[in-house]
TILO-46074 format. One line per field, with one value per residue: residue number from 0; residue in one letter; x negated, y, z of N, C-alpha, C, O in turn. Coordinates in steps of 0.05 Angstrom, whole numbers, padded with zeros to 5 digits, always signed. Atoms other than C-alpha are relative to their C-alpha. Example, Ala and Ser with C-alpha at 12.3 -4.5 7.8 and 13.67 -1.06 7.14 Angstrom:
<sites>
voba = c(0 | 1)
martor = c(A | S)
n_east = c(-00018 | +00016)
n_north = c(-00024 | -00024)
n_up = c(+00000 | -00001)
ca_east = c(-00246 | -00273)
ca_north = c(-00090 | -00021)
ca_up = c(+00156 | +00143)
c_east = c(-00018 | +00015)
c_north = c(+00024 | +00022)
c_up = c(+00000 | +00014)
o_east = c(-00039 | +00005)
o_north = c(+00024 | +00044)
o_up = c(+00013 | +00018)
</sites>
This chain:
<sites>
voba = c(0 | 1 | 2 | 3 | 4 | 5 | 6 | 7 | 8 | 9 | 10 | 11 | 12 | 13 | 14 | 15 | 16 | 17 | 18 | 19 | 20 | 21 | 22 | 23 | 24 | 25 | 26 | 27 | 28 | 29 | 30 | 31 | 32 | 33 | 34 | 35 | 36 | 37 | 38 | 39 | 40 | 41 | 42 | 43 | 44 | 45 | 46 | 47 | 48 | 49 | 50 | 51 | 52 | 53 | 54 | 55 | 56 | 57 | 58 | 59 | 60 | 61 | 62 | 63 | 64 | 65 | 66 | 67 | 68 | 69 | 70 | 71 | 72 | 73 | 74 | 75 | 76 | 77 | 78 | 79 | 80 | 81 | 82 | 83 | 84 | 85 | 86 | 87 | 88 | 89 | 90 | 91 | 92 | 93 | 94 | 95 | 96 | 97 | 98 | 99 | 100 | 101 | 102 | 103 | 104 | 105 | 106 | 107 | 108 | 109 | 110 | 111 | 112 | 113 | 114 | 115 | 116 | 117 | 118 | 119 | 120 | 121 | 122 | 123 | 124 | 125 | 126 | 127 | 128 | 129 | 130 | 131 | 132 | 133 | 134 | 135 | 136 | 137 | 138 | 139 | 140 | 141 | 142 | 143)
martor = c(M | Y | N | S | L | T | T | L | A | E | L | D | L | A | Y | N | S | L | T | T | L | A | E | L | D | L | T | Y | N | S | L | T | T | L | A | E | L | D | L | M | Y | N | S | L | T | T | L | A | E | L | D | L | T | Y | N | S | L | T | T | L | A | E | L | D | L | M | Y | N | S | L | T | T | L | A | E | L | D | L | T | Y | N | S | L | T | T | L | A | E | L | D | L | M | Y | N | S | L | T | T | L | A | E | L | D | L | M | Y | N | S | L | T | T | L | A | E | L | D | L | M | Y | N | S | L | T | T | L | A | E | L | D | L | M | Y | N | S | L | T | T | L | A | E | L | D | L | T)
n_east = c(-00010 | +00021 | +00027 | +00023 | +00017 | +00013 | +00010 | -00010 | +00019 | -00012 | -00025 | +00001 | -00023 | +00002 | -00003 | -00022 | -00024 | -00019 | -00016 | -00012 | +00009 | -00018 | +00014 | +00026 | +00000 | +00025 | -00002 | +00010 | +00023 | +00025 | +00017 | +00015 | +00008 | -00014 | +00021 | -00011 | -00027 | +00000 | -00025 | +00003 | -00005 | -00024 | -00024 | -00014 | -00011 | -00013 | +00009 | -00019 | +00014 | +00028 | -00001 | +00026 | -00002 | +00012 | +00027 | +00020 | +00012 | +00012 | +00004 | -00016 | +00017 | -00007 | -00029 | +00000 | -00027 | +00004 | +00003 | -00016 | -00027 | -00018 | -00015 | -00016 | +00009 | -00021 | +00012 | +00028 | +00000 | +00026 | -00004 | +00016 | +00026 | +00020 | +00008 | +00008 | +00000 | -00016 | +00017 | +00000 | -00027 | +00000 | -00025 | +00002 | +00004 | -00013 | -00027 | -00018 | -00019 | -00016 | +00011 | -00022 | +00008 | +00028 | +00001 | +00027 | -00003 | +00018 | +00027 | +00017 | +00004 | +00003 | -00004 | -00013 | +00015 | +00006 | -00024 | -00003 | -00024 | -00001 | +00009 | -00010 | -00027 | -00018 | -00023 | -00016 | +00012 | -00022 | +00009 | +00028 | -00001 | +00027 | -00002 | +00020 | +00027 | +00014 | +00000 | +00000 | -00010 | -00010 | +00009 | +00011 | -00019 | -00009 | -00020 | -00009)
n_north = c(+00010 | +00018 | -00011 | +00017 | -00016 | +00018 | -00016 | -00027 | -00009 | -00018 | -00014 | -00020 | -00017 | -00017 | -00029 | -00007 | -00007 | +00022 | +00007 | +00026 | +00014 | +00023 | +00025 | +00000 | +00027 | +00008 | +00029 | +00012 | -00015 | +00015 | -00016 | +00015 | -00019 | -00026 | -00012 | -00020 | -00012 | -00022 | -00015 | -00018 | -00029 | -00006 | -00001 | +00024 | +00015 | +00024 | +00014 | +00023 | +00025 | +00002 | +00026 | +00008 | +00029 | +00012 | -00009 | +00019 | -00014 | +00017 | -00017 | -00023 | -00022 | -00028 | -00005 | -00014 | -00010 | -00014 | -00029 | -00014 | -00005 | +00021 | +00013 | +00022 | +00016 | +00021 | +00026 | +00003 | +00026 | +00009 | +00027 | +00010 | -00011 | +00019 | -00010 | +00020 | -00013 | -00025 | -00017 | -00028 | -00011 | -00014 | -00013 | -00013 | -00029 | -00015 | -00009 | +00020 | +00012 | +00020 | +00016 | +00020 | +00025 | +00004 | +00025 | +00010 | +00026 | +00010 | -00009 | +00021 | -00007 | +00023 | -00009 | -00027 | -00013 | -00028 | -00015 | -00014 | -00017 | -00014 | -00028 | -00017 | -00010 | +00018 | +00010 | +00018 | +00018 | +00019 | +00025 | +00006 | +00024 | +00012 | +00025 | +00009 | -00008 | +00023 | -00004 | +00024 | -00007 | -00027 | -00008 | -00027 | -00020 | -00015 | -00019 | -00016)
n_up = c(-00025 | -00011 | +00007 | -00008 | -00018 | -00019 | -00022 | -00005 | -00020 | -00019 | +00006 | -00020 | +00000 | -00023 | +00003 | +00017 | -00016 | +00003 | -00024 | +00005 | +00024 | +00000 | +00004 | +00011 | +00011 | +00013 | +00005 | +00025 | +00010 | -00005 | -00018 | -00019 | -00020 | -00003 | -00017 | -00018 | +00006 | -00019 | -00002 | -00023 | +00003 | +00015 | -00017 | +00007 | -00023 | +00009 | +00023 | +00001 | +00005 | +00011 | +00013 | +00011 | +00007 | +00024 | +00006 | -00011 | -00023 | -00021 | -00024 | -00001 | -00010 | +00008 | +00001 | -00025 | -00008 | -00025 | -00001 | +00019 | -00010 | +00010 | -00021 | +00011 | +00023 | +00001 | +00007 | +00009 | +00013 | +00008 | +00010 | +00023 | +00001 | -00009 | -00027 | -00020 | -00026 | -00002 | -00017 | +00009 | +00000 | -00025 | -00005 | -00026 | -00002 | +00021 | -00006 | +00012 | -00019 | +00014 | +00021 | +00001 | +00011 | +00006 | +00016 | +00003 | +00012 | +00021 | -00002 | -00011 | -00028 | -00018 | -00027 | -00002 | -00022 | +00007 | +00003 | -00025 | +00000 | -00026 | -00001 | +00021 | -00005 | +00014 | -00015 | +00017 | +00020 | +00004 | +00013 | +00004 | +00016 | +00001 | +00014 | +00019 | -00007 | -00012 | -00029 | -00016 | -00026 | -00004 | -00026 | +00000 | +00008 | -00023 | +00009 | -00023)
ca_east = c(-05946 | -05999 | -06069 | -06137 | -06163 | -06215 | -06242 | -06209 | -06265 | -06222 | -06150 | -06153 | -06087 | -06113 | -06099 | -06034 | -05965 | -05934 | -05877 | -05847 | -05875 | -05824 | -05872 | -05945 | -05948 | -06016 | -05992 | -06021 | -06087 | -06139 | -06166 | -06222 | -06239 | -06199 | -06257 | -06216 | -06142 | -06141 | -06073 | -06101 | -06084 | -06017 | -05948 | -05930 | -05883 | -05849 | -05878 | -05824 | -05871 | -05945 | -05948 | -06016 | -05990 | -06021 | -06091 | -06155 | -06167 | -06214 | -06220 | -06178 | -06237 | -06219 | -06144 | -06140 | -06072 | -06102 | -06098 | -06043 | -05970 | -05941 | -05885 | -05847 | -05876 | -05818 | -05861 | -05935 | -05940 | -06006 | -05978 | -06019 | -06088 | -06151 | -06152 | -06189 | -06188 | -06146 | -06204 | -06199 | -06123 | -06124 | -06056 | -06082 | -06081 | -06031 | -05962 | -05931 | -05868 | -05833 | -05864 | -05803 | -05840 | -05912 | -05921 | -05984 | -05960 | -06005 | -06072 | -06128 | -06119 | -06144 | -06136 | -06096 | -06148 | -06161 | -06088 | -06086 | -06017 | -06033 | -06045 | -06002 | -05934 | -05903 | -05834 | -05804 | -05833 | -05774 | -05812 | -05882 | -05889 | -05949 | -05925 | -05975 | -06039 | -06088 | -06070 | -06085 | -06063 | -06023 | -06059 | -06091 | -06027 | -06012 | -05947 | -05943)
ca_north = c(+03290 | +03235 | +03264 | +03233 | +03285 | +03249 | +03306 | +03367 | +03403 | +03457 | +03481 | +03546 | +03580 | +03620 | +03694 | +03696 | +03716 | +03647 | +03632 | +03571 | +03520 | +03468 | +03414 | +03406 | +03345 | +03315 | +03245 | +03200 | +03236 | +03183 | +03232 | +03201 | +03264 | +03322 | +03363 | +03420 | +03438 | +03505 | +03533 | +03577 | +03650 | +03648 | +03660 | +03591 | +03559 | +03507 | +03457 | +03407 | +03355 | +03343 | +03285 | +03252 | +03183 | +03139 | +03166 | +03133 | +03174 | +03140 | +03199 | +03256 | +03300 | +03373 | +03361 | +03414 | +03423 | +03459 | +03532 | +03554 | +03576 | +03514 | +03490 | +03443 | +03391 | +03346 | +03292 | +03276 | +03219 | +03183 | +03118 | +03077 | +03104 | +03070 | +03098 | +03055 | +03105 | +03163 | +03196 | +03258 | +03266 | +03319 | +03338 | +03369 | +03442 | +03467 | +03497 | +03436 | +03417 | +03376 | +03322 | +03281 | +03228 | +03204 | +03151 | +03110 | +03049 | +03008 | +03031 | +02991 | +03013 | +02963 | +03006 | +03066 | +03086 | +03151 | +03171 | +03223 | +03252 | +03280 | +03354 | +03382 | +03415 | +03357 | +03343 | +03306 | +03247 | +03208 | +03157 | +03129 | +03079 | +03032 | +02975 | +02936 | +02954 | +02908 | +02925 | +02873 | +02910 | +02970 | +02977 | +03042 | +03076 | +03130 | +03166 | +03201)
ca_up = c(+01249 | +01259 | +01262 | +01273 | +01322 | +01364 | +01407 | +01435 | +01472 | +01502 | +01500 | +01537 | +01551 | +01610 | +01620 | +01582 | +01604 | +01594 | +01642 | +01609 | +01561 | +01541 | +01516 | +01504 | +01458 | +01440 | +01423 | +01369 | +01362 | +01381 | +01432 | +01472 | +01511 | +01536 | +01562 | +01589 | +01590 | +01624 | +01646 | +01701 | +01710 | +01677 | +01704 | +01679 | +01729 | +01686 | +01638 | +01618 | +01590 | +01581 | +01533 | +01521 | +01500 | +01447 | +01452 | +01475 | +01537 | +01586 | +01634 | +01657 | +01675 | +01670 | +01666 | +01719 | +01752 | +01811 | +01829 | +01783 | +01791 | +01759 | +01804 | +01758 | +01712 | +01692 | +01660 | +01655 | +01606 | +01599 | +01570 | +01521 | +01537 | +01562 | +01633 | +01684 | +01740 | +01765 | +01802 | +01760 | +01765 | +01818 | +01843 | +01907 | +01926 | +01875 | +01873 | +01840 | +01878 | +01825 | +01783 | +01763 | +01724 | +01722 | +01668 | +01670 | +01632 | +01586 | +01612 | +01645 | +01717 | +01769 | +01831 | +01855 | +01908 | +01871 | +01864 | +01918 | +01929 | +01998 | +02014 | +01960 | +01955 | +01917 | +01944 | +01885 | +01848 | +01821 | +01779 | +01781 | +01725 | +01729 | +01685 | +01643 | +01679 | +01715 | +01786 | +01838 | +01901 | +01923 | +01989 | +01969 | +01947 | +01999 | +01986 | +02054)
c_east = c(-00021 | -00027 | -00021 | -00020 | -00013 | -00012 | +00013 | -00017 | +00014 | +00026 | +00004 | +00024 | +00000 | +00004 | +00020 | +00023 | +00021 | +00015 | +00012 | -00012 | +00016 | -00015 | -00027 | -00005 | -00026 | -00001 | -00012 | -00023 | -00026 | -00020 | -00015 | -00009 | +00018 | -00017 | +00012 | +00027 | +00004 | +00027 | -00001 | +00006 | +00021 | +00022 | +00017 | +00010 | +00013 | -00012 | +00017 | -00014 | -00028 | -00003 | -00027 | +00001 | -00014 | -00025 | -00019 | -00015 | -00011 | -00004 | +00020 | -00016 | +00008 | +00029 | +00007 | +00028 | -00002 | +00000 | +00014 | +00028 | +00020 | +00015 | +00016 | -00013 | +00019 | -00013 | -00029 | -00002 | -00028 | +00001 | -00017 | -00026 | -00019 | -00011 | -00006 | +00001 | +00017 | -00016 | +00002 | +00028 | +00004 | +00026 | +00000 | -00003 | +00012 | +00028 | +00022 | +00018 | +00016 | -00015 | +00020 | -00010 | -00030 | -00002 | -00029 | +00000 | -00021 | -00027 | -00016 | -00006 | -00002 | +00005 | +00014 | -00014 | -00004 | +00025 | +00007 | +00024 | +00003 | -00010 | +00008 | +00028 | +00021 | +00022 | +00017 | -00018 | +00021 | -00009 | -00030 | -00001 | -00028 | +00001 | -00023 | -00027 | -00013 | -00002 | +00001 | +00011 | +00011 | -00008 | -00009 | +00020 | +00012 | +00020 | +00010 | -00004)
c_north = c(-00018 | +00010 | -00020 | +00017 | -00018 | +00016 | +00027 | +00011 | +00018 | +00011 | +00020 | +00019 | +00020 | +00029 | +00008 | +00008 | -00022 | -00004 | -00027 | -00012 | -00026 | -00027 | +00005 | -00029 | -00004 | -00029 | -00008 | +00015 | -00015 | +00016 | -00019 | +00018 | +00024 | +00015 | +00021 | +00009 | +00020 | +00015 | +00020 | +00029 | +00007 | +00004 | -00025 | -00015 | -00026 | -00011 | -00026 | -00026 | +00004 | -00028 | -00006 | -00030 | -00007 | +00015 | -00021 | +00012 | -00020 | +00015 | +00023 | +00024 | +00026 | +00003 | +00013 | +00011 | +00015 | +00030 | +00015 | +00004 | -00020 | -00013 | -00024 | -00011 | -00024 | -00027 | +00003 | -00028 | -00007 | -00029 | -00006 | +00016 | -00022 | +00007 | -00024 | +00011 | +00025 | +00020 | +00029 | +00013 | +00013 | +00016 | +00015 | +00030 | +00016 | +00008 | -00019 | -00012 | -00022 | -00012 | -00024 | -00027 | +00000 | -00028 | -00008 | -00028 | -00006 | +00015 | -00024 | +00005 | -00026 | +00008 | +00027 | +00016 | +00029 | +00017 | +00013 | +00019 | +00016 | +00029 | +00016 | +00008 | -00018 | -00011 | -00019 | -00015 | -00022 | -00027 | -00001 | -00027 | -00011 | -00027 | -00005 | +00013 | -00026 | +00002 | -00027 | +00005 | +00028 | +00011 | +00028 | +00022 | +00014 | +00021 | +00018 | +00029)
c_up = c(+00013 | -00010 | +00009 | +00016 | +00021 | +00024 | +00001 | +00023 | +00021 | -00011 | +00022 | -00004 | +00024 | -00007 | -00021 | +00018 | -00002 | +00026 | -00003 | -00025 | +00000 | -00002 | -00012 | -00009 | -00015 | -00006 | -00027 | -00012 | +00002 | +00017 | +00019 | +00023 | -00001 | +00020 | +00019 | -00010 | +00022 | -00001 | +00022 | -00008 | -00020 | +00020 | -00006 | +00024 | -00008 | -00026 | -00001 | -00004 | -00010 | -00009 | -00013 | -00007 | -00026 | -00009 | +00010 | +00023 | +00020 | +00026 | -00001 | +00011 | -00013 | -00008 | +00027 | +00005 | +00026 | -00004 | -00023 | +00012 | -00010 | +00023 | -00010 | -00025 | -00001 | -00006 | -00008 | -00010 | -00011 | -00010 | -00024 | -00004 | +00009 | +00028 | +00018 | +00028 | -00001 | +00017 | -00008 | -00001 | +00027 | +00003 | +00027 | -00003 | -00024 | +00009 | -00009 | +00021 | -00013 | -00023 | -00002 | -00009 | -00006 | -00012 | -00005 | -00012 | -00021 | +00000 | +00011 | +00029 | +00016 | +00029 | +00000 | +00023 | -00005 | -00004 | +00026 | -00002 | +00026 | -00004 | -00025 | +00007 | -00013 | +00018 | -00016 | -00019 | -00003 | -00011 | -00004 | -00014 | -00005 | -00015 | -00019 | +00004 | +00011 | +00030 | +00015 | +00028 | +00000 | +00027 | +00002 | -00006 | +00025 | -00010 | +00023 | -00005)
o_east = c(-00025 | -00033 | -00015 | -00044 | +00002 | -00016 | +00013 | -00011 | +00008 | +00026 | +00013 | +00025 | +00020 | +00000 | +00014 | +00020 | +00045 | +00003 | +00016 | -00014 | +00012 | -00010 | -00030 | -00011 | -00031 | -00022 | -00015 | -00022 | -00047 | -00044 | -00003 | -00015 | +00023 | -00012 | +00004 | +00030 | +00010 | +00032 | +00020 | +00004 | +00018 | +00019 | +00041 | -00006 | +00016 | -00014 | +00013 | -00009 | -00033 | -00005 | -00034 | -00020 | -00019 | -00029 | -00011 | -00039 | +00004 | -00008 | +00028 | -00004 | +00013 | +00036 | +00015 | +00037 | +00018 | -00006 | +00003 | +00033 | +00044 | +00002 | +00021 | -00017 | +00015 | -00006 | -00036 | -00001 | -00038 | -00019 | -00023 | -00031 | -00012 | -00034 | +00009 | +00001 | +00021 | -00004 | +00000 | +00031 | +00013 | +00030 | +00020 | -00011 | -00002 | +00036 | +00046 | +00009 | +00026 | -00023 | +00017 | -00002 | -00040 | +00000 | -00043 | -00019 | -00032 | -00036 | -00007 | -00028 | +00014 | +00011 | +00012 | -00003 | -00005 | +00023 | +00020 | +00022 | +00024 | -00023 | -00007 | +00038 | +00045 | +00016 | +00033 | -00031 | +00021 | +00002 | -00042 | +00004 | -00045 | -00018 | -00035 | -00040 | -00002 | -00023 | +00015 | +00020 | +00003 | +00003 | -00006 | +00013 | +00027 | +00012 | +00031 | +00002)
o_north = c(-00016 | +00009 | -00040 | +00012 | -00031 | +00004 | +00041 | +00004 | +00016 | +00021 | +00013 | +00034 | +00031 | +00037 | +00026 | +00009 | -00017 | -00005 | -00041 | +00002 | -00043 | -00045 | +00020 | -00046 | +00008 | -00042 | +00009 | +00021 | -00005 | +00012 | -00037 | +00008 | +00035 | +00015 | +00022 | +00019 | +00014 | +00029 | +00031 | +00037 | +00025 | +00000 | -00026 | -00024 | -00044 | +00003 | -00044 | -00046 | +00020 | -00047 | +00006 | -00043 | +00011 | +00023 | -00044 | +00008 | -00039 | +00003 | +00031 | +00043 | +00028 | +00024 | -00001 | +00030 | +00021 | +00040 | +00032 | -00005 | -00016 | -00026 | -00043 | +00003 | -00043 | -00047 | +00020 | -00048 | +00006 | -00043 | +00012 | +00028 | -00046 | +00003 | -00043 | -00004 | +00037 | +00039 | +00047 | +00036 | +00001 | +00036 | +00024 | +00040 | +00032 | +00002 | -00015 | -00026 | -00040 | +00001 | -00043 | -00048 | +00018 | -00048 | +00007 | -00043 | +00013 | +00026 | -00047 | -00001 | -00044 | -00010 | +00042 | +00036 | +00045 | +00041 | +00001 | +00040 | +00029 | +00036 | +00031 | +00001 | -00011 | -00025 | -00035 | -00003 | -00041 | -00048 | +00018 | -00048 | +00002 | -00043 | +00014 | +00024 | -00048 | -00005 | -00045 | -00014 | +00044 | +00031 | +00042 | +00045 | +00001 | +00041 | +00031 | +00046)
o_up = c(+00037 | -00033 | +00021 | +00016 | +00035 | +00045 | -00020 | +00046 | +00045 | -00034 | +00044 | -00023 | +00031 | -00030 | -00037 | +00043 | +00000 | +00048 | +00017 | -00046 | +00018 | +00013 | -00031 | +00007 | -00036 | -00006 | -00045 | -00036 | -00008 | +00014 | +00032 | +00045 | -00022 | +00044 | +00043 | -00033 | +00045 | -00021 | +00030 | -00031 | -00036 | +00044 | +00000 | +00041 | +00008 | -00046 | +00016 | +00010 | -00028 | +00007 | -00033 | -00007 | -00043 | -00032 | +00015 | +00027 | +00028 | +00047 | -00023 | +00021 | -00037 | -00019 | +00045 | -00008 | +00039 | -00026 | -00037 | +00034 | -00005 | +00040 | +00006 | -00045 | +00014 | +00007 | -00025 | +00005 | -00030 | -00009 | -00040 | -00025 | +00010 | +00034 | +00020 | +00047 | -00022 | +00027 | +00010 | -00007 | +00046 | -00011 | +00037 | -00024 | -00036 | +00032 | -00006 | +00039 | +00001 | -00042 | +00013 | +00002 | -00020 | +00001 | -00019 | -00009 | -00034 | -00020 | +00009 | +00039 | +00013 | +00045 | -00020 | +00032 | +00013 | -00007 | +00043 | -00015 | +00031 | -00024 | -00035 | +00028 | -00012 | +00038 | -00005 | -00036 | +00013 | -00004 | -00014 | -00002 | -00018 | -00013 | -00031 | -00014 | +00008 | +00042 | +00007 | +00042 | -00016 | +00036 | +00022 | -00004 | +00040 | -00023 | +00020 | +00012)
</sites>
């Protein structure tokens, strides 16, 4: 249950016939890099939870949620990592209409300038949890 995986270079689930994935749980692994999580070219429309809590992620580079058929992601949980920026969290230009919960608690975020929720199909974001970060202003948060 508790592993010491420190690097996952690539988790490639592309070109399958997945339509539903209940949970992708990568918690408690000491991951410092997630070089590529590729869910492209599937029929995957629903992913209930993508859980990356309790790792040491400093970047979300290549966590690519663009250009796929995913419409519902109930929860994206990035709690207890070492994120300082959200520049790589790209929610633009995808089919995602429902992201019920985006958990970013217990990271080292100082700004939300890079959290771009514009130009996407997202119609539902019920909870955005930013507790226990180092935010000084919300001026950059554009939820329009």
